[in-house]
C-alpha positions in Angstrom: 152.1 68.7 39.0 153.8 71.9 40.2 156.9 72.8 38.0 160.0 71.3 39.4 158.7 68.4 41.2 159.8 65.6 38.7 163.6 66.9 38.8 163.7 67.7 42.4 162.2 64.2 43.2 164.9 62.5 41.3 167.7 64.8 42.9 166.1 63.6 46.2 166.7 60.0 45.6 170.2 60.7 44.2 171.7 62.6 47.1 169.9 61.9 50.4 171.5 59.0 52.0 169.3 56.5 53.1 169.0 55.2 56.7 168.3 51.6 57.4 164.9 50.6 58.1 165.2 49.9 61.8 166.6 53.2 62.5 163.9 54.9 60.7 161.2 52.9 62.4 162.6 53.8 66.1 163.6 57.4 65.3 160.0 58.3 64.1 157.9 60.7 66.2 154.9 62.7 66.0 156.2 66.3 65.4 153.7 69.3 65.9 156.3 72.3 65.9 157.9 73.2 62.7 160.4 75.9 61.6 159.4 78.4 58.8 161.4 76.8 56.1 159.4 75.5 53.4 159.2 72.0 52.3 160.9 71.4 48.9 158.2 70.2 46.2 160.9 67.3 45.6 160.3 66.0 49.2 156.6 66.1 49.1 156.8 64.2 45.8 159.0 61.7 47.3 156.5 61.4 50.4 153.6 60.6 48.1 155.5 58.3 45.9 156.5 56.2 48.9 152.8 56.2 50.0 151.9 54.7 46.5 154.1 51.7 47.5 152.1 50.5 50.2 150.2 47.2 49.9 146.4 47.3 48.6 143.4 44.7 48.2 143.4 43.5 44.8 146.1 46.1 44.1 143.1 48.6 43.5 145.3 51.4 45.5 142.5 53.1 47.0 144.4 56.0 48.4 144.0 59.7 47.3 146.3 62.7 48.2 145.6 66.3 48.3 148.6 68.8 48.8 147.3 71.4 51.2 149.4 74.7 51.4 149.4 78.4 51.4 146.1 80.0 51.9 144.4 76.6 51.7 145.7 75.9 55.1 143.5 78.6 56.7 140.5 77.9 54.7 140.5 74.1 55.7 141.5 75.1 59.5 138.6 77.4 59.5 136.0 74.9 58.3 137.2 72.1 60.4 137.3 74.4 63.6 133.6 75.4 62.9 132.8 71.7 63.0 134.8 70.9 65.8 133.1 74.2 67.6 129.6 72.8 66.8 130.4 69.4 68.2 131.8 70.5 71.4 129.1 72.9 72.0 126.4 70.1 71.5 128.6 68.3 74.1 128.0 70.9 76.5 131.8 71.7 76.6 132.6 75.2 78.4 133.2 78.0 75.7 136.8 78.4 77.2 137.6 74.9 76.6 136.0 75.0 73.2 138.1 78.1 72.4 141.4 76.4 73.4 140.6 73.2 71.4 139.5 75.0 68.3 142.6 77.4 68.5 145.1 74.4 69.0 143.6 72.9 65.9 143.7 76.0 64.0 147.4 76.7 65.1 148.5 73.1 64.2 147.0 73.0 60.6 148.0 76.7 59.8 151.6 76.7 61.2 152.7 73.7 59.2 154.3 74.9 55.9 152.5 71.9 54.1 150.1 69.1 54.8 149.0 66.0 53.0 145.3 64.9 53.2 145.0 61.4 52.9 141.9 60.0 51.6 140.1 56.7 50.3 138.0 56.1 47.3 135.9 53.1 46.9 135.7 53.8 43.1 137.7 50.9 42.2 137.0 48.4 44.9 134.9 45.4 44.5 131.1 45.6 45.3 129.0 42.8 46.6 125.1 42.2 46.9 125.4 42.1 50.6 126.3 44.5 53.3 128.7 42.3 55.0 131.1 42.0 52.3 130.8 45.7 51.3 131.7 46.6 55.0 134.8 44.3 54.8 135.7 45.7 51.4 135.6 49.1 53.0 137.8 48.1 56.0 140.4 46.8 53.4 140.5 50.2 51.8 141.1 51.8 54.9 143.9 49.6 56.1 145.4 50.1 52.8 145.3 54.0 53.1 146.6 53.5 56.6 149.4 51.7 55.3 150.2 54.5 52.8 150.3 56.9 55.7 152.8 55.0 57.6 155.0 55.1 54.6 154.7 58.9 54.5 155.7 59.1 58.0 158.7 56.7 57.7 160.0 58.4 54.6 159.4 61.8 56.1 161.7 60.7 59.0 164.3 59.5 56.6 164.5 62.9 54.8 164.5 64.8 58.0 161.0 66.0 58.0 158.7 66.2 60.7 155.3 64.8 60.5 152.0 64.4 62.5 149.2 62.3 61.8 146.1 64.0 62.6 142.7 61.9 62.4 140.5 64.9 62.8 139.2 64.8 59.1 137.3 61.6 60.1 135.0 63.6 62.3 134.1 66.1 59.6 134.6 64.2 56.3 132.0 66.2 54.2 133.2 69.5 55.5 136.8 68.8 54.3 135.4 67.9 51.0 133.6 70.9 50.4 136.3 73.1 51.9 138.7 71.8 49.3 136.4 71.1 46.5 137.6 67.6 46.4 135.7 64.9 44.2 132.8 63.3 45.9 134.2 59.9 46.1 137.3 61.1 48.0 136.6 60.2 51.7 138.9 62.1 53.9 141.0 59.8 56.5 143.9 62.0 57.9 145.7 65.2 57.5 149.6 64.8 57.9 151.1 68.0 58.8 154.7 68.5 57.6 157.7 70.9 58.1 161.1 70.9 59.3 161.3 70.1 63.2 161.7 72.9 65.7 162.2 69.9 68.2 162.4 66.3 68.5 158.8 65.5 69.6 157.7 63.4 72.7 158.9 60.0 73.2 156.0 58.0 74.0 156.0 54.8 76.0 155.5 51.7 74.0 154.2 48.4 75.3 156.6 45.5 74.8 156.0 42.8 72.1 155.5 40.5 74.6 152.5 42.3 75.9 150.6 42.6 72.7 151.6 39.3 71.3 150.0 35.7 71.6 151.7 32.5 70.3 148.9 30.4 69.1 149.8 26.8 70.1 148.4 23.4 68.3 145.1 22.3 70.2 145.8 19.0 72.0 142.3 17.7 70.4 143.5 18.3 66.8 
């Protein structure tokens, strides 16, 4: 752990006024443009600490986190960009469009002062003799890791830090593992870029709760 993380994290909890939960939920946006101001170590610690408070199956806590900053950002961006370029070339995408996509990805990763790579590990999850239940166990680990990521996004919003959830590592998991020299059981799931916002982010139209909900009523023949 870098020097100063623990004391900065304690100061953060003492001095930053907490918002109420609904305010944090409704204010959250995907922020893709950041200032050059560094994100303090105590803030990063607070975000990861919030992530570890997510629910998990059997309390196995399958999430793992790698903090990406400095020159590591460019190394990761180049490796992911090479894989993206190869994939798009096989798809028959024009060189101009490929250059645009890879350039945008590189900029998003390298322009963020810091990122958190969220991974899952099956090391502590249950194992079964059949493929069906092992697949369910992996889904459960993925759901827990996603819940941990949401905690990061909400805590970042509370602390005034912009964040963006990038799913790109799912398309090149081994590339990310190799670029960052991660343990082999770490399976990259998402890259959360972080920084102080240059703007408020785009407001997205959401379906109403009525459109996505179904009240299940008792069957007449029950």
